N, C-alpha and C positions, 0 to 999 in steps of 0.2 A: 554466461553470465553465473548460472545457478549450477548445483548438481543436484540430485532428486535426494529428498530426506525421507525415510518411512520411520514412522515409530507407530506403537500400539500403546493404545491409552485404555485403562480398566475404568469402569463406572459401576455404580449400585447396579445399571440394568445392563450390565454385559461389557465386553470389550469390541473397539472398533478401532480400525488402522486408518491413521491420516498420511497422506503422502503430499509433500510439496515438492512441484517440478516446474521446470520451464514451461512457459505458454507455448503453443505450436499453432498453427493456421487453423488446425480442426477445433480449437479453443475460441476462436472468435465469436461464435453465436451465443456461447456460455456466457464469455465475458460481457459481452453486449448488454444480454438481459439481466444479469446483475447490476452493472453499471445504471443502465437504463432505469431499474426498479429504484436505486437509490437516487438517480438524478429526480426523479418525478417528485421525491420526498424532499427535495433540495438539501439533500445530505453530499451527494458528490457532484461534479459537473460530469455533464453527459460526454461522451464519447464516441464521434460516428463509428461505423463498423470499417470505413476506411483507415481512421484514424488508428484503431486498433489493429488493422493489420498491419500498417506501417510501424507499428510502437510494439510489435508483438515480442519481439527481443527484450522487452523492459519489464513485460510481465511475468509472474509466478502465479501460477494455480495451485489451489489447496483440494486436495479431494479426499473423503470421509468413506470409506468402505467403497471405492471404486467409482463413488458420485461427485460430481463437482460442487464444490461448498464456498468455494470462496477465492479472492484474489488480491495481489498487491502489485505494485508497480514502483521503478525506480529511475527518475527521469532525473538527467544530469543538466545543473543551471550554470555549472563553470567549472574549473579545474579543480576546485578544492570546497565545491557543492552540490550536495543531490538532494532531491526531494522525494520522500514516500509519498505514493500517490494511490489512490483508487483502493484503499485497503478496505474490504467489504466481505462479510459473511452473510450466508442465507441465516435465517433463525436457527436451523436446527444444527449448526456450526457453532453458535454462541455458547460462551460462558465453557469451554472446553481448551482452553488455551491454544485454538489453533489462529487465532488472530494474532498473537504473540509469536507464535511460529511462523508466520508468514512475514511478519516485520522482521524476525531475529534472521530470516534468510536474506533480507533485502540488504540490513544492515552488513552482514557478512560480506554481501556481493560489493557494497560500497567499500569496505574496507578491504577487499581483493583488487580494488582499483587505486587502492593509498588515496581514498578521499575521505579528509580529516571532518567533515561535518555533513549531517543528516540534518534536514529539516522538514516537519510536518506542517501544515496549515490545515488545521481542524476543529469541531466541535467536541471531537473527545478527549477531552483534555487528562482525564484520569486513566486512559487507557496507555495513552503516551507517557505519561508520569510512572505508572508501572513498569515500564518498558526503557525508565532510564532519560527521558527527554524533561526538559525544564522549559518554562513559558519566558519568551523573549519578545520584544518589540518588533511587529511586522515592519517597518522600517529600515530594518538590518539587513535585509534580503533584495534589494531593487534588482537581483536577477529575475527572480519569481514575479514582480509586478510587470517587468518589460516581457515576460512569454505568458503569463496568463490574467493577470489583474485586469490588465488595460483592456481586454476583450471581453471582460465578466460583466454580466449583467447587474450581478452585486456588489459592483465596485466601490459604490459608495455608501452600502449599507452593508458591508462584509461582518458576519458574526464569526468568522475563523479565528482562531488563536494561533499564531506562528509559535511554534515548538522547535527546539534545536539538541541534538544528542552529538557531543564531540566523539570521536573515534579514533583518536590520533594513534592508539597501539595498534601497530600493525603485526 
């Protein structure tokens, strides 16, 4: 799905190296820990270890100075629609452009699959706007409701905002 990307960033406290790469089986525990932490806070939907193992090819991870710092995944909802999911960073990775780097790699993967629309259901509206997404009505994506919302305990009190980015240029 993705190729490894490496960048070196400079900050007032020094330089650090960030790598985005495909997730592998040995990353499952790190993915599970991060997603579980955000799920406990109500920010992400939980994912079981079994689900992560079966969906490992949908995930990318970010490492900062060789330490796991964050992740994101791309889930195909239909022939012309994918959803970015489970984008999260530990605190030490925030504010450094790493979240945008993860999102950019996921969009690159969608573009490589020639999928024209990328959606996100999120509470982090500003982040997605900065990355070229726009707010839309949730009802525009029945594919999402059929796969996730129907089983979600917050279905009737959902606080997430639907966002979309068109990437028709391949």
